[in-house]
C-alpha positions as CSV (number, residue, x, y, z in Angstrom):
1,M,-8.6,16.1,17.7
2,K,-7.9,12.3,18.3
3,V,-8.8,10.1,15.4
4,L,-9.1,6.1,15.8
5,G,-8.1,4.7,12.7
6,I,-9.2,1.0,11.5
7,E,-7.5,-0.8,8.8
8,T,-8.5,-4.3,8.0
9,S,-8.3,-4.4,4.1
10,C,-6.1,-7.5,4.0
11,D,-4.4,-9.7,6.3
12,E,-3.1,-7.2,9.0
13,T,-5.5,-6.0,11.7
14,A,-4.5,-2.5,12.5
15,I,-5.9,0.1,14.6
16,A,-4.4,3.5,15.6
17,V,-4.8,6.9,17.4
18,V,-3.6,10.2,15.6
19,E,-3.9,13.6,16.9
20,D,-4.6,16.6,14.5
21,G,-3.9,14.1,11.4
22,R,0.0,14.0,12.1
23,K,0.8,13.2,15.7
24,V,0.9,9.2,16.2
25,L,0.0,8.4,19.6
26,S,-0.5,4.7,18.9
27,T,-0.3,2.3,16.2
28,I,-0.8,-1.6,16.7
29,V,-0.8,-4.1,13.8
30,A,-1.4,-7.7,14.0
31,S,-0.7,-9.5,11.0
32,S,-1.9,-13.0,9.8
33,L,0.8,-13.4,7.2
34,A,2.4,-16.4,9.0
35,L,-0.9,-18.4,8.7
36,H,-0.8,-17.7,4.7
37,K,2.8,-18.5,3.9
38,Q,2.0,-22.4,3.3
39,Y,-0.4,-21.3,0.7
40,G,1.9,-18.9,-1.1
41,G,-0.7,-15.9,-1.2
42,I,-3.4,-14.6,1.1
43,V,-6.3,-16.6,2.0
44,P,-9.4,-14.4,2.2
45,E,-11.2,-16.7,4.8
46,I,-8.1,-17.2,6.9
47,A,-7.5,-13.3,6.9
48,T,-11.1,-12.6,8.0
49,R,-11.0,-15.1,10.8
50,H,-8.0,-13.5,12.2
51,H,-9.5,-10.0,12.0
52,V,-12.2,-11.5,14.2
53,E,-10.0,-13.2,16.6
54,V,-7.6,-10.2,17.4
55,I,-9.3,-7.0,16.6
56,L,-10.5,-6.5,20.1
57,A,-7.2,-7.1,21.6
58,V,-5.6,-4.9,19.1
59,L,-8.2,-1.9,19.8
60,D,-7.4,-2.3,23.7
61,K,-3.8,-2.0,23.2
62,A,-3.9,0.9,20.8
63,L,-6.2,2.9,23.4
64,K,-3.8,2.0,26.2
65,D,-0.7,3.0,24.2
66,A,-2.5,6.3,23.3
67,S,-3.2,6.8,27.2
68,S,-6.9,7.1,25.9
69,G,-10.3,6.0,26.5
70,F,-13.4,5.8,24.4
71,H,-14.4,9.3,25.9
72,D,-11.0,10.9,24.5
73,I,-11.9,10.0,20.8
74,D,-13.3,12.5,18.7
75,V,-13.6,10.8,15.2
76,I,-13.4,7.0,13.9
77,A,-12.1,6.5,10.6
78,V,-12.3,3.2,9.1
79,T,-10.9,1.8,5.8
80,Q,-13.8,1.3,3.4
81,G,-11.6,-0.4,0.5
82,P,-10.3,-1.6,-1.8
83,G,-9.5,-4.7,-0.2
84,L,-11.1,-8.3,0.8
85,I,-14.9,-7.9,1.2
86,G,-14.7,-10.2,4.4
87,S,-11.7,-8.4,6.0
88,L,-13.2,-5.0,5.4
89,M,-16.5,-5.9,6.9
90,I,-14.8,-6.8,10.2
91,G,-13.4,-3.2,10.3
92,I,-16.4,-1.5,9.1
93,T,-18.7,-3.4,11.7
94,L,-16.2,-2.5,14.5
95,A,-16.3,1.1,13.6
96,K,-19.8,1.5,13.4
97,S,-20.5,-0.4,16.7
98,L,-18.4,1.8,18.3
99,A,-19.4,5.2,16.8
100,M,-23.1,4.2,17.6
101,T,-22.4,3.0,21.3
102,I,-20.1,5.9,22.2
103,G,-21.9,8.7,20.0
104,K,-18.9,9.6,17.9
105,P,-18.9,10.7,14.2
106,I,-17.2,8.1,11.6
107,V,-15.7,8.9,8.3
108,T,-14.5,6.6,5.6
109,V,-11.2,6.3,4.1
110,D,-9.7,4.9,0.7
111,H,-6.9,2.6,1.4
112,I,-5.1,3.6,-1.9
113,L,-5.2,7.4,-1.1
114,A,-4.2,6.6,2.6
115,H,-0.9,5.1,1.5
116,I,-0.3,8.6,-0.4
117,F,-0.8,10.6,2.9
118,A,1.1,8.4,5.1
119,C,4.2,10.5,4.4
120,S,2.4,13.3,6.4
121,L,2.8,11.1,9.6
122,D,6.5,12.0,9.5
123,G,6.6,15.8,8.5
124,G,4.8,18.3,6.6
125,L,2.6,17.7,3.6
126,P,3.9,18.4,0.1
127,Q,2.0,21.4,-1.5
128,F,-1.0,20.5,-3.7
129,P,-1.0,19.5,-6.6
130,F,1.7,16.6,-6.7
131,L,2.2,13.3,-8.3
132,G,1.4,10.3,-6.0
133,L,2.6,6.8,-6.7
134,V,1.1,3.7,-5.0
135,V,3.0,0.5,-5.3
136,S,2.0,-2.5,-3.1
137,G,1.0,-6.2,-3.3
138,G,-2.2,-5.1,-4.9
139,H,-1.7,-2.0,-6.2
140,T,0.5,0.2,-8.8
141,S,-1.3,3.3,-9.4
142,L,-0.2,7.0,-10.3
143,F,-2.4,9.9,-9.6
144,I,-2.2,13.9,-9.8
145,V,-3.3,14.6,-6.1
146,Y,-5.5,18.3,-5.9
147,G,-6.5,17.8,-2.5
148,F,-7.3,15.3,0.4
149,Q,-10.3,13.8,-1.7
150,K,-9.7,15.2,-5.2
151,F,-7.5,13.4,-7.5
152,K,-7.0,12.5,-11.0
153,L,-6.1,8.5,-12.0
154,L,-3.2,8.9,-14.5
155,G,-2.2,5.3,-15.0
156,R,-2.3,1.9,-13.2
157,T,-1.3,-1.5,-13.8
158,R,-2.8,-3.3,-16.6
159,D,-2.3,-6.8,-14.9
160,D,-0.1,-7.7,-11.8
161,A,0.6,-5.2,-9.4
162,L,4.5,-4.5,-8.6
163,G,4.2,-6.5,-5.2
164,E,2.2,-9.2,-6.8
165,A,5.0,-9.6,-9.6
166,Y,7.6,-10.0,-6.6
167,D,5.6,-12.5,-5.0
168,K,5.2,-14.7,-8.4
169,V,8.7,-14.5,-9.0
170,A,9.6,-15.5,-5.6
171,K,7.1,-18.4,-6.0
172,I,8.8,-19.4,-9.3
173,L,12.2,-19.6,-7.8
174,G,11.1,-21.3,-4.5
175,L,11.7,-18.5,-2.2
176,G,8.5,-18.5,-0.3
177,F,5.9,-15.8,0.5
178,P,6.1,-12.9,0.4
179,G,8.7,-12.2,-2.1
180,G,9.6,-8.6,-1.8
181,P,12.1,-8.6,0.9
182,V,14.1,-12.0,0.0
183,I,14.2,-10.7,-3.7
184,E,15.8,-7.6,-2.7
185,N,18.0,-9.2,-0.4
186,M,19.3,-11.6,-3.0
187,A,19.5,-9.2,-5.6
188,L,22.3,-7.1,-3.4
189,Q,24.5,-10.6,-3.4
190,A,24.4,-10.9,-7.2
191,I,28.0,-11.1,-8.7
192,R,26.9,-10.7,-12.4
193,R,24.7,-7.9,-12.8
194,D,22.9,-7.9,-16.3
195,K,20.4,-5.3,-16.3
196,N,18.9,-6.5,-19.7
197,M,18.3,-10.1,-19.0
198,F,14.6,-9.3,-18.7
199,P,12.3,-7.1,-20.5
200,I,11.1,-3.6,-19.6
201,A,7.5,-3.1,-20.3
202,K,6.8,-0.2,-22.7
203,I,3.3,1.2,-23.0
204,K,3.3,3.7,-25.7
205,H,1.1,7.1,-24.9
206,S,0.1,5.8,-21.5
207,F,0.9,6.4,-17.9
208,D,0.2,2.8,-17.2
209,F,2.3,0.1,-16.2
210,S,2.4,-3.9,-17.0
211,Y,4.3,-6.9,-15.2
212,S,2.5,-9.8,-16.5
213,G,5.2,-10.3,-19.4
214,L,8.4,-9.6,-17.0
215,K,7.1,-12.3,-14.7
216,T,6.4,-14.5,-17.8
217,A,10.0,-14.0,-18.9
218,V,11.4,-15.1,-15.7
219,L,9.4,-18.3,-15.8
220,Y,10.5,-19.3,-19.2
221,Y,14.0,-18.5,-18.4
222,V,14.1,-20.7,-15.3
223,K,12.0,-23.7,-17.0
224,E,15.0,-23.7,-20.0
225,R,17.3,-24.4,-17.0
226,D,17.8,-27.8,-15.3
227,T,19.2,-26.4,-12.2
228,L,20.1,-23.1,-10.8
229,S,23.1,-22.4,-8.5
230,S,22.3,-20.0,-5.6
231,Q,24.4,-17.4,-7.5
232,E,22.5,-17.7,-10.6
233,V,19.2,-17.5,-8.4
234,N,20.9,-14.2,-7.0
235,E,21.4,-12.7,-10.7
236,I,17.8,-13.8,-11.7
237,C,16.6,-11.7,-8.7
238,Y,18.9,-8.6,-9.4
239,S,17.8,-8.5,-13.1
240,F,14.1,-9.0,-12.2
241,Q,14.3,-6.2,-9.8
242,E,16.0,-3.9,-12.0
243,S,13.2,-4.6,-14.8
244,A,10.5,-4.2,-12.3
245,L,11.6,-1.0,-10.8
246,Y,12.9,0.5,-13.7
247,S,9.6,0.2,-15.7
248,L,8.1,2.9,-13.2
249,I,10.5,5.5,-14.1
250,P,9.3,6.3,-17.8
251,P,5.7,6.7,-16.9
252,L,6.9,9.0,-14.0
253,K,9.3,11.1,-16.0
254,N,6.6,11.6,-18.6
255,A,3.9,12.6,-16.1
256,I,6.5,15.0,-14.6
257,S,7.3,16.5,-17.8
258,E,3.7,16.7,-19.1
259,F,2.0,18.2,-16.1
260,G,5.0,20.3,-14.9
261,L,4.9,18.6,-11.2
262,K,7.8,18.7,-9.4
263,R,6.5,17.2,-6.2
264,L,6.1,13.1,-5.9
265,V,4.7,11.3,-3.1
266,V,5.2,7.5,-2.7
267,G,3.5,5.2,-0.8
268,G,2.6,1.3,-0.3
269,G,4.5,-1.7,0.8
270,V,7.1,-1.8,-2.1
271,A,8.2,1.8,-1.0
272,V,10.5,0.1,1.6
273,N,12.6,-1.1,-1.1
274,R,16.0,0.6,-1.1
275,R,16.7,0.3,-4.8
276,L,13.4,1.8,-5.6
277,R,14.2,4.9,-3.3
278,E,17.6,5.2,-5.0
279,L,16.0,5.4,-8.6
280,L,13.4,7.8,-7.3
281,Q,16.1,10.1,-5.8
282,E,17.4,10.5,-9.4
283,L,14.7,12.0,-10.7
284,G,15.4,15.4,-9.4
285,V,12.1,16.0,-7.8
286,E,10.8,17.0,-4.3
287,L,10.3,13.4,-2.9
288,H,8.1,12.6,-0.3
289,L,8.6,8.9,1.3
290,P,7.0,7.7,4.4
291,S,9.3,6.0,6.9
292,F,9.3,2.2,6.6
293,R,6.7,1.5,9.3
294,Y,4.2,3.7,7.6
295,C,4.8,1.9,4.0
296,M,3.3,-1.3,5.2
297,D,-0.5,-1.5,5.7
298,N,-1.5,0.5,9.1
299,A,-4.0,2.2,10.8
300,A,-2.4,5.3,11.5
301,M,-2.4,6.5,7.7
302,V,-6.2,5.9,7.8
303,A,-6.6,7.9,11.1
304,G,-4.2,10.6,9.7
305,L,-6.3,11.0,6.3
306,G,-9.5,10.4,8.4
307,Y,-9.0,13.6,10.1
308,W,-8.8,15.9,7.2
309,V,-11.7,14.1,5.7
310,Y,-13.6,14.8,8.5
311,N,-12.7,18.5,8.5
312,E,-13.9,18.6,5.0
313,N,-16.8,16.4,4.9
314,G,-18.2,15.8,8.6
315,D,-19.9,12.5,9.8
316,A,-20.5,9.7,6.9
317,G,-23.2,8.2,8.9
318,F,-24.0,4.5,8.7
319,Q,-25.2,3.9,5.3
320,F,-22.0,2.7,3.6
321,G,-20.7,-0.6,2.8
322,P,-17.1,-1.9,1.5
323,Y,-16.0,-2.1,-1.9
324,S,-13.3,-4.5,-3.2
325,T,-11.8,-2.6,-6.1
326,F,-10.5,1.0,-6.9
327,E,-12.8,1.0,-9.8
328,E,-15.9,0.4,-7.9
329,R,-15.1,3.4,-5.4
330,W,-14.5,5.4,-8.6
331,S,-18.0,4.8,-9.5
332,L,-19.4,5.6,-6.1
333,V,-18.0,9.0,-6.1
334,H,-18.2,10.2,-9.8
C-alpha cells in the first residue's frame, strides 16, 4: 500500500510517498527557514505564503522520485495538527482536493505522534507499550504509547519547549536563528566546562519539564557582563546545553522506574543533538532514535503513521479541520 503524506504544520512544505508504513519511496522538503532568519523566529504569514508558492512543485517532485502517479497512490495522509493554522490549512486543502479528485481515502495524522513513529522508517517498531519523548522547537512531551493511536500523556513543558529555549538563548547571545545547531557546535569548542553554571529545573512529583528559568538565568548572566569573549560564549553554550539536556533525564528515569518500561522512542528536531543522544544511551534502556533526516519535520513520518491509522480506522472523510495545540487535539479524541 502506497501512502502519500503531506506535512505543512510550520515552515517546512513536505510531501512523501511511503509503502507499507516503512519503505520510503520519496521524501521532499522545501523549507522557508531562510525567509524567517531576519525576524529571529517563524513568522506565520510568511510560512503560509511559502506553502502556497511551492506545494504543487513539491508534490510533483515527490511523485516523480517515487516513480508513481496519482493512480498508484492508495491513501492520502495529512498532518491535522498541532501547528500554525494557516500552514496546516494549506496541506489539508491539498489533501482533500486530491482525495476528492482522484477518489482516494484520506486519513489525518497528529504531528507529535508522527515524530514518535519516525523511527519505524529506519527499522522495526519497538514492542508496545513504550515511552515516547518528543523534543522539538514547539514541543517537549513525554508519553506512554500503547498503540498507533492509543497513548497517555505523562508530562510536557510548562513553558518553553526545549528547541525554543535553544532559539531564545541563541538570540540572547547574538548567534542568530535557529539556535540548536550553532549552540551545539559552540559547546563543543568550550575549554572551561562548568556544568553547574546554570540551574536545572526540578519539578517534584511530576513528569513535566520547564525551561523558562534556565533561559532567564542565561539572560541575567549575560546582562551582568559588559562584553563576552568568543571563548566565554562557548562556555555559556556548553553550560546551557548541559542544563537543558540533563533536565530531561530525571523525569525519564522516574517514568522508566515507575512504569517498568525499558523501551524509549525519541523524536523531534532536537533529537539530532549528539550530546542528547549520549545522555539517552546512558539510561540503559532499549533506545530507538530516527536517523537525522527523519528527526526534522518531514512527510515520510506522516505517511508512515498514516498507513497504520488507515488500517485501524479507515477513511477519515472530509469533515475535519486543523487544530493548533495538542490540548485541542486531546479534547477532540476524549
